[in-house]
C-alpha positions as CSV (number, residue, x, y, z in Angstrom):
1,M,-29.1,5.2,12.7
2,L,-28.5,1.8,11.1
3,D,-27.4,3.3,7.8
4,E,-24.8,5.4,9.6
5,V,-23.4,2.4,11.3
6,V,-23.2,0.4,8.1
7,F,-21.6,3.4,6.3
8,F,-18.9,4.0,9.0
9,D,-18.2,0.2,9.4
10,T,-17.7,0.0,5.6
11,M,-15.5,3.1,5.6
12,R,-13.4,1.7,8.5
13,E,-13.0,-1.6,6.7
14,G,-12.1,0.1,3.4
15,L,-9.4,2.2,5.2
16,W,-8.0,-0.8,6.9
17,I,-7.7,-2.7,3.6
18,S,-5.9,0.3,2.1
19,V,-3.4,0.2,5.0
20,I,-2.9,-3.5,4.5
21,I,-2.4,-3.4,0.7
22,S,-0.1,-0.3,0.9
23,F,2.1,-1.6,3.7
24,P,4.5,-3.8,1.6
25,I,5.3,-0.9,-0.8
26,L,5.7,1.7,2.0
27,A,7.9,-0.7,4.1
28,V,10.2,-1.4,1.1
29,A,10.4,2.4,0.3
30,L,11.4,3.0,4.0
31,V,14.0,0.3,4.1
32,A,15.5,1.3,0.7
33,G,15.6,4.9,1.8
34,L,17.3,4.1,5.0
35,V,19.9,1.8,3.2
36,V,20.6,4.4,0.6
37,G,20.8,7.2,3.2
38,L,23.2,5.2,5.3
39,F,25.3,4.5,2.2
40,Q,25.4,8.2,1.3
41,A,26.3,9.1,4.8
42,L,29.2,6.6,4.9
43,T,30.6,7.5,1.5
44,S,29.8,11.3,1.5
45,I,28.1,10.9,-1.9
46,Q,25.3,13.5,-2.2
47,E,23.7,12.6,-5.5
48,L,19.9,13.1,-5.7
49,T,19.3,10.3,-8.3
50,L,21.1,7.9,-6.0
51,T,18.1,8.0,-3.6
52,F,15.4,8.1,-6.2
53,V,16.4,5.3,-8.6
54,P,17.0,2.4,-6.1
55,K,13.8,3.3,-4.2
56,L,11.8,3.4,-7.4
57,G,13.2,0.1,-8.5
58,A,12.5,-1.6,-5.1
59,I,8.9,-0.2,-5.1
60,A,8.4,-1.5,-8.7
61,V,9.6,-5.0,-7.8
62,V,7.5,-5.2,-4.6
63,F,4.5,-3.8,-6.5
64,W,4.9,-6.5,-9.2
65,L,5.3,-9.2,-6.5
66,T,2.3,-8.2,-4.5
67,M,0.0,-7.2,-7.3
68,G,-2.0,-10.4,-7.1
69,F,-2.5,-10.1,-3.3
70,M,-3.6,-6.4,-3.7
71,T,-6.0,-7.2,-6.5
72,Q,-7.5,-10.2,-4.7
73,T,-8.0,-8.2,-1.5
74,L,-9.8,-5.4,-3.3
75,V,-11.9,-7.8,-5.3
76,T,-12.9,-9.7,-2.2
77,F,-13.8,-6.5,-0.4
78,F,-15.8,-5.3,-3.3
79,Q,-17.7,-8.6,-3.8
80,D,-18.3,-9.4,-0.2
81,R,-19.0,-6.0,1.2
82,L,-19.8,-3.3,-1.4
83,V,-21.9,-5.3,-4.0
84,P,-24.4,-6.5,-1.3
85,L,-24.7,-2.9,-0.1
86,I,-25.3,-1.5,-3.6
87,T,-27.8,-4.2,-4.6
88,G,-29.5,-4.1,-1.2
89,G,-28.9,-7.8,-0.6
């Protein structure tokens, strides 16, 4: 019973961390998509690359800016939560 509780608690915490570290990228992709979609609707330009390139650029910039936060969050989770479970400590 205790092993199941530890497993599910660790899984829940890992999923929550994945939500936290993916939120900035997903939020920027959503905002960039809305802005480009609004621009396309206002100008009647229906070019497929117009939606892809700005979104990709925004995602790359945000990923570069938040890479340290993402890495530190994952390393902290691994060191504080997973390593003690693996080593039994």
